[in-house]
N, C-alpha and C positions, 0 to 999 in steps of 0.2 A: 504494499499499500503506499509507504513512505520510503524514500531512499535514506540511506544512513550516512552518507557523506555529506552531511549539512555542517559546513565548517563556516562559510562566509555569512556575514550579517547582511540585512537588505541594504544598507549604505555601502557596503563594499561592491555588492553586485551592481548597483546602479553607477558606482564610479568605474567599474571594469567596463561597463557598457557605454561610458563616456555620456552618461545622462546627467550627472552632476560633477562639477569641478572639483578640484583639490580643495581650494577655498571653502566651497559648500560642504564638502566631507569633513573638514576640520570644524567648521561652525557647528554641524551637527554634532559631533562627538564632544565638543566643549560644552554645549548646552546639556547634552545628556549627563555628564559628569557633574557640572555646577547645579542643576536644577532637579536630577533624578527622574526627569521625564523619559518615557521610552523612546527609543529610536524612531519607532513607526509613528507615534504621535507627532513627533518634531518633524519629521519629513512631510507629513500630512498638513501641519499647520503652516510650513513655510512654503507649501506649494511649488517646491523645485520641479516636480515631475508630475505628468498627467496620471490620472488613475488608472489608466490601462497599462502605462510602464511600472507604476508601482505594484500593481497586482502580479505582473509578469516577474518582477524581480522578488516579490515575497514568496511566489511559488519556486522559483530557482533556489532562493535562500533556504527553504525548508524541503526542497527536493520533492515538490508536488507539481504534477504536470498541468499546464495551463490550457484552456481551450477559450476560444473567442466566442462561439456560438453563432455569431453573425454569418449568415449565408447558408447554415447548416439545415438540411432538410431533415427534421426530426418526425419520425413516424408517429402517427397519432396514438398508436396503441402503447407507446413508450410513455407519452405525456399523460395517458390515462392511469398508468401505474401508480402515479404519486397524484391525488386530488389537488384541484387548484387552491383550495384552502390551505392545505399543508405545504405546497409549494411556495405560496406567498409567505406564510408564517416563518418557514425556516430557511427562505432564500436559497431553493434547490431546484435544478431542472435536470431530469434524466434525458439523455440526448443520444446514447447508443448502447446496445447489447450485445455481448458475443458469450454464447453459452449461457453459463449461470452467472456472468458477471455484468453488473448495471454501472455504465458510465454516468456519473453524477456530477454536474457543475454545481460548485458551491461557492459562496461568498466567503465562508469560513471552513475550509476543509479540515481544520484541526479540532472541529466540534465532533468529538467521538460520540456524544449522546445522540446526536441527529443522525449520524452514520447508522448506529445501531438501530434506532427507531426505524429508518428507511428499510434497513435489511430485513426486520421482523415484519414490516408491513408488505413487502414484496417478495419476500422468500428467496431474495436473490444476494449475492456478495457484491457490495459496493466498492467501486473503484473512484475515489474522489478525485476531482479537478478543480482547480482554482479559477474563477472568472470575474470579471468585473461587475458591478451592481448594475449598471446600465444595461448590459447585456441580458441579465436575468429579467430585469423589468420588461424590457422589449418583447421577450418571448412570452411571458405572462400576459402583457397586454394584448398580444396577438391571440393567445388562448382565449382571453376574455370575449373577444369579438366572436370567435367561433362558438363559444359557449351559448351564444343567443339561438343558434341553430338547435342545440341540444335541448334548450328551454323550450323552443317552439315544438319540438317532437313530443316532450313531456306534456306539455299543455294541451296538445291535440289529443293526446290519449285521454286525459282527464276531462276534456270537453265531451268527447265521445261518449264517456260513460256517466257524465252529470248532465244537469239541465243549464249548464252555465252559458250556453250559446243563446244569443239574444235573436228572437223572432219578432215579427212586426206585432203580434198578439200577445206576447209573453207578458208576465208581470213584471213590475219594476225591479230592477236589481239593486240591492243595497251596496253602499261602500263597503261594508264588511265582507260581502260575499266576494267582491272583486279583489279586495285587499289581500284575502288569505288564499286567493286562487293564484296558479302560476302565471297567469296574464299580467299580475302586478309585477312579478319578477321580469318579465319580458319588457314591460314599459320602463321599469327601473333601469335595465340594461341598455335600451335604446337611449334613454337620456344620458346615461353615464358615458356611453361610447361617443354620444354628440359633444358632451363637454371635453372629453380627453382628446378628441380629434380636431378640437377648435372650430367645430362647424357653426356656421351662422344660422342655418335653417334646417328642419327635419320634415320631410314630406312622407306621409302615409296615404298612398293613393290606390283605390280600388280599380281593379280591371275585371274582364269577363270570368277569366279562369283562377286569378291569383291577385294579391295585393303587393305592391313594391315599396320597399323602404329605401328612400333616397337621402343623402346628406349633402348640403351645399358647403364645401370646403374651399378656401380662396376663390370664391366666387363661382366656382364650377359644380354643378350638380353630379354625384356619383351614385350609381345604384350599388346598394350593400347586399341586399338579398330579397328574396321573394318570400312573402308570408302567406300560407294556405289561405284561400277565400273565407273557409268557415270560422277563422279567428279574427277576422277584420273587425266585425261589430263588437266583440268583446274588448279588443284593444281600444277602440275608438271611445267605447263607453267608459274604460278605465280612465282615459285622458280627460274626458268630459267631467267626470266627477272630480279629478284632481282640480280641473280649471273652474269648478262650480256653475257648470252649464247644465242645461236641461238634457238628460240622456234620452228622453222620449221624443224630443222634438227633432225630426230630421228632415223636415221640409224646407227650412229656411236656414241661411248662414247664421253662425253665433260666434262671438268672441268671449275669450275668457284668459285667465293667467293664473300662474302658480310658480312657486320657486323650488329650485333643488340645489342641495349642496353636495359637491364631490371634492372630497379632501378639504382644503380651506377655501375652495372656489365656490361663492353663491351665485347663482345664475337666476335671473328672472326670465320666466318663459311665457310669451304671448302666443296663445292658442286660437287658430281661426279654422273653423269648419265650413265646408261647402258641399251641398248636395249635387251629386253627379249621378248619371245614369246607372251607375253599378254600385252606388252606395256614398257614403259620406267620405270626402277626402279632408285630411287635416295637415294644416302646416304649422309647425311651432318655430317660431323665432327665438333664438337665444340671445340675451342681453346680459352680460357680466356686470354685476352690481358695481364692482370696483374697476369699470373700464380703464384701461391704460391711456395717460395722457402723453403725448409725443411732442417733440420739438418740429419746427417746420422742416428742418434738415433731416430729422429722422423720417419724415414723410416722403422725401424724395425731392423737396423743392431746393433750388440752388440758384446762384448767379443774379441776374437782373430781376427775374421773377420773384425770388426771395426778398431782394432789397426794395421792390415795388410794394410787396403785400405788408412788410414790416413797417414801412413808412406810412402805410394807409391806416393800419390799425392803431398807430401811435398818435394820430390826429385827435383833437378833442372832440371833433364832430363829424357828420357825414355817414356815409352808408357804403359797407362792404358786402358785396354778394357772392357766395359761392354756388356754382352751377354744376349740373351733372345728373345722370339719371340714377335711380335708387340703386343703393349698393356701391356707389362709387367713392365713398369715404367722406362726403361733405360734412357729416356730423363730428367726425374725428378732426377735421381741419378746424372747424369752429370751437371744438373743445381745446384744441392746442392754442389758438388765438386767445380765448378766455384765460388759459392758464398762463400766457405770457403777460397779460394785462392785469391779472389779479393782485392787487396790493391793498393794504388797508386804507389808502388814500381815496379809492373809488368804490362806488356802489354798483354791483353788477346784478342785474336780473335777468332770468331767462324764461322763456315761454316755448315749451317743446311738446311733442307728441310722439313717442313717449320720452321720459328722461332716460336717455341711454348711457351716458357717461357722467358720473358724479365728478364735479370739480370742487374741491373743499374750499369754503370762503364765499361761494357764488350762491345767491338765491335762485334756485331753479324751481320753476312751476310746471306742473303738467296740466295740459288742457283737459276740460271735461264737459263735452258738448252737452251731455244729458243735464248736468246742472247749471248750464248756461255759461260755462267759462269757454269761450272760443278763443282763437288767436286774436280777432279785432276787439272783443270785450276785455281780454287781459291786458292788451296793449294800450287801451284807454286807462285801465286802473294803473298801469306801470308809471304812467306820466305822474301820478300823484304820489309815487313812493321815492321822490328825490333820486332818480337814478342818474349815473354817469354814462354807464355802457348797458345797452339793450340787447339781448340776442332773441330774435324770433326764429323758431324751427323752421318754418317754412312760409313764403308768401304765396298763398293759394288763390286770392281773390282780390278784387279791386279795392275793396274796403280795408283789408290789411296792408295792402301795398300803400294806399294813401295814408293810412296812419303812421307807417313806417318812415315814409318820406317826410312827412310833417314833424315826427320825432327827431329826425336827423337835422331838420331845418332850425329846430328850437335849441340847438345845443348839445344834442346827445350823439355819441356814436352807436350806430345800429349796425348789427351783424345778422345776416339772414341767408337762407337758401333758395334757391329757385330751379325748377325744372326745365332746362333749355340745353341744346346739345353743344353750344359753343358760348365763349364769353361774349362775343359780339351780338348773339341773338338774345341776350338778357335785356339790353335797352329797349329793342322793338317790343319784345315781350311785356316789359312794364308798361309802355305806351299802350299796347293792345288791353290792358287791365284797366285804363282809364286814367293814368296818371298823367297830369300835364307835363308836356315837354321840358318847359323852362324850369320846373321844380326839380325833374329828373337830372337834367343837365348840371345843376348846381350842388346837388347832394350826393350823388354817386361818386366814391373815391376810385375804387378798382373792382373788377368783376373777375373772379377766378373760375376757370373751368378745369375739371379735373376727371380723370379715370384711374382704375386701379389695374395693374398689370401684374401677373405672377412672375416672380423671380426664378431664374435658372438656379436649380439646386447644386450648391458649392461642392457637394460630395461626388457628384459624377457628370460634372461640367466637362464638356469636350468642345474644341474649336473646330471649325470649317470654313472653307471659303464659298461664298455665295455665288450663284450664277451671275452671268454677265448682265442680263436684263434686270435682276434685282438690284445689281450695283448701279445701273445706270438710273433706275427710278429713285435710288437712295440720294445719287449725286443732284438729280433734278430737284427733289424736295428740299435737301439741305442747302442748295445754292441760294435759297430764299433768304437764308438767314444773313442779315446785313453785317458788314464788317464792324460797324459801330456798335452792334449788338455784342459782339464777342469781346471788343475792347471794354464795353461797359460791365460785362459779366465778369471778367478777370477770372474766369472758371478755367482751371487747368484741364480738367476732363473734357469739357466743350471744345476748347481750343485743340486738344489732343485728337479728339474723335473728327474734327473737321479737317485736320492735317492728314488723317489717315485715308479720307475720302479724296483729297487733293493728289495725294501720292499713290493712289490705287492699292493701299495696303490695307484693304477692308477683310476683317475677320469676325465671323458671327459665332455666338455660343449656344450649345444646347445641351440638355440634361439626357443622359443616356438611359436613366431610370435605375434606382436602388433602393434599399430598404428604408433609408432616411427620409425619402420622398414619395413613398408608397408606389414606386415604379411610375411616377408621372413625369418625372424629370423637372419639376417645379416644387419651390419650398418657399412659402411666405409671399407677401405682395409688397408693392412699391406704387407710389402714385406718379403719374405724369401730369403736367399743369401747363395752362397758358393763363397768363395774368395780363389782363387788360387795363391799363391806366387811363382814367377819363381826363385826358389832357384838354386844352383849349380846342384842339382841332377836332377831337371825338365829340366834346360838348356841343360844337357848332354844328356837326353832323346829327346829333340828338334833336337839337332845336329845329333842323330842316326835315325831321321825320325820315331820315336816310335808312335804306335797308341794311341788314346785317353784313352782307357781302362788302359794302362800301366802307362800313365801320372797321370791318377786319382788315382791309387793305391799308387804311391809314394807320391802324395799329400796328400792323408788320412794319411798315416804313418808319415807325417810331420806335422799332426794337423789339416788338413782341415776338416770342417763340411760341409757335402754334403747338397744339396738342400733338398732331402728327410728327412735327420736327422734333419735339422733346422726346417722344417715343422712340423715334429713329435713332437719336443720340444714345439713349439708353441700350439700344440694340448694339450699337457700334462699341460701347462700354463693355458689353458682354454681361449685362445685369438682366436683360430679359430677351426674348425671342421676338422676331418680326411677326410671326403669327399672333402673338399676343397683342402686340401693338395694333395690327389690323383688326382684330377681334373687338377691341373696345374704341379704337379712334376713327374706324372708317365704317 
């Protein structure tokens, strides 16, 4: 089981492998002698090496074999030898079997009690291997996802043998009935998987033969599995009960909400049902209660766009509009702006539907149309609350638009969102809502249009040379960036990217797919932006009721980088792919 020639300590092994320097080795030994701390704890505290390198060195020091687990195809029957609860409690994963010997990946292979327990439980002789904690966590998480299928099978058997299935004429099901049933466990697993995979939405939709479960991750819907038709009504009923909705009302759409906690993460769930020809479809939106607030640079803004937005939100009055379709990150951009402006010297009030990201120190109000609290009514009340900065979640109608404009005119800084495809389209859209052109021209400071693109996975990124016609299209689009824009940007990445186009040294990046990105080639998202500053020229065009195309042409002349251009620059930097930019910007 263990090798006997264990002479070297972990620190010596790390030094031999040139993972720590002689100075670091001396520092470790010095602290060990002077403080009495163990060598292992000192190495971990100082963070000299990665967790993986430390684990490998520990294995070598104690004469225990190391296994990575990543990329290994573990037979399902082996994983079934050790139940999920036991594997999680003892941090072990069985990954191979030869004859009567079971290879067991362990976090602590010196734990003889656990080895003995597994040997008794499986009836096999255990050969322990050391591995990193992340590797065990990953394998167990993958198994958790597969366990939904097992729960579905178990639930199906119970449904067939009981009266749990909901029929049109059946009596009302109680919360207790569904809470104790395996249906509750399936719904719990669906929610837990959604939180852990950072999904923004969960779709449970009935079809003719089965229902499908889909998660929206990084803006893209992915089908996870099919759910038997006979279970659909029971799952929907459980979700409706949790969301305090009427389970016997299936003819009209309903809305509800409830909360779940996974680990330390509390998530607010917004539930919406819709009657279809095959049954009720449910969409659940996940809103983390402690939404992360980013800086503009974190979001992907840089150069002249960043400078113009920062200058606009630091003005004492006026209006800043953020535009884009649903799910393009407008709320995150506004929350980042509020976080930057938030000081004890100003009073900030927001009116949102719903409050998605909590910003400490900001007075955030959620609209409630049933009680009469709409965007327009709330905005009227806000002006009596002595605000410096007002954030309106969305300008939806002429009344809200007019009130927001008047608030900006009377010495307040107003931030809001609008649904238009481009920044130049926002001004004609406000005019269509009935806002006077002279008021609009004198109040709007900047208009930001944005989209979210998926980032290429750093772990499986590869480079390639694009076809000639693609290169020519890229040169044509980027040739529109004025030289003055580059000089004003003073952005090293932008200048470098444009030079690569000029010298025909264009390289694109793509992800080949790996475990880290779930074989998609993408991991995480980034914003692409166009920031239109309402200069004197743009204001004159607004007074003349000019079309969006004319406003955009003037803005480009004055240095604005369009969404497509910003996207192409990100492709040249190897951050995203051309397909992603085309998907969101064209």
